[in-house]
C-alpha positions in Angstrom: 0.0 0.0 0.0 1.5 3.3 -1.0 0.9 6.7 0.6 -2.0 7.6 -1.7 -3.6 4.2 -1.1 -3.3 4.6 2.6 -4.8 8.0 2.6 -7.7 6.7 0.4 -8.2 3.7 2.7 -8.2 6.0 5.8 -10.8 8.3 4.2 -13.0 5.4 2.9 -13.0 3.8 6.4 -13.4 7.1 8.3 -10.4 6.2 10.4 -9.6 9.6 11.8 -13.1 10.3 13.2 -13.5 6.7 14.4 -10.1 7.0 16.2 -11.2 10.2 17.9 -14.5 8.7 19.0 -12.6 5.6 20.2 -10.4 7.9 22.4 -13.4 9.4 24.2 -14.9 5.9 24.7 -11.6 4.8 26.0 -11.6 7.6 28.6 -15.1 6.8 29.7 -14.3 3.1 30.1 -11.0 4.0 31.9 -12.8 6.1 34.4 -15.3 3.3 35.2 -12.9 0.3 35.1 -9.9 1.8 36.8 -11.2 4.7 38.9 -8.2 5.0 41.2 -5.7 5.1 38.4 -7.9 7.4 36.4 -8.2 9.9 39.3 -4.4 9.7 39.9 -3.7 10.7 36.2 -6.7 12.9 35.3 -8.2 14.3 38.6 -6.9 17.8 37.9 -7.7 17.7 34.2 -10.9 19.3 32.7 -11.7 16.8 29.9 -13.8 19.6 28.2 -10.5 21.4 27.6 -8.7 18.5 25.9 -7.6 19.0 22.3 -7.1 16.0 20.0 -4.6 16.3 17.2 -3.8 13.5 14.7 0.0 13.2 14.7 0.4 10.3 12.3 -1.2 7.3 10.6 1.1 4.4 9.8 0.9 1.0 8.2 2.7 -1.6 10.2 3.6 -5.2 9.7 4.4 -6.8 13.0 6.5 -10.0 13.2 5.9 -10.5 16.9 3.4 -13.4 16.2 3.6 -16.7 14.5 2.4 -15.1 11.3 3.0 -11.5 10.3 0.1 -9.2 11.2 -0.6 -6.0 9.1 -2.5 -3.1 10.7 -2.9 0.7 10.5 -2.2 2.8 13.6 -3.7 6.2 14.2 -1.8 8.3 16.7 -3.6 11.2 18.5 -1.8 13.8 20.6 -3.9 14.7 23.6 -3.2 18.3 24.5 -4.1 20.0 27.8 -3.3 23.6 28.6 -1.0 23.8 25.5 1.1 20.8 26.6 1.0 17.2 25.4 -0.6 15.1 28.1 -0.6 11.7 26.4 -0.7 9.9 23.1 -3.6 7.7 22.2 -3.0 5.0 19.6 -5.9 3.2 17.8 -5.2 0.1 15.7 -7.3 -1.0 12.8 -7.1 -4.2 10.7 -6.8 -3.7 6.9 -10.5 -4.5 6.5 -11.2 -1.4 8.6 -12.3 -3.1 11.9 -11.0 -1.9 15.2 -8.2 -4.1 16.8 -7.0 -2.5 19.9 -6.0 0.8 21.5 -3.5 2.2 23.9 -2.9 5.4 26.0 0.6 6.5 26.9 1.1 9.3 29.3 3.8 11.8 28.2 3.6 14.3 31.0 
């Protein structure tokens, strides 16, 4: 898949908007499933003031499994008070279905 094909695939599958929605869903689930950890990390953060910026979309072939696995990652910078708070990564299979997601704190 070349760059133009990846951009077309991302547009056709509405990957950017789906990744942004998945981030907000992740945050709600995080708050409910890990309340102590969530409070420790986000207690002083007004979620209404978070800004989400797509930082990159990449096609990856992972060789960590018995068979190589191809997927697309969408990286979203989460900005709070003009500083990067964390990076959210959403993974999609090449058929456009959601695979997994991660949140990495940077501040």
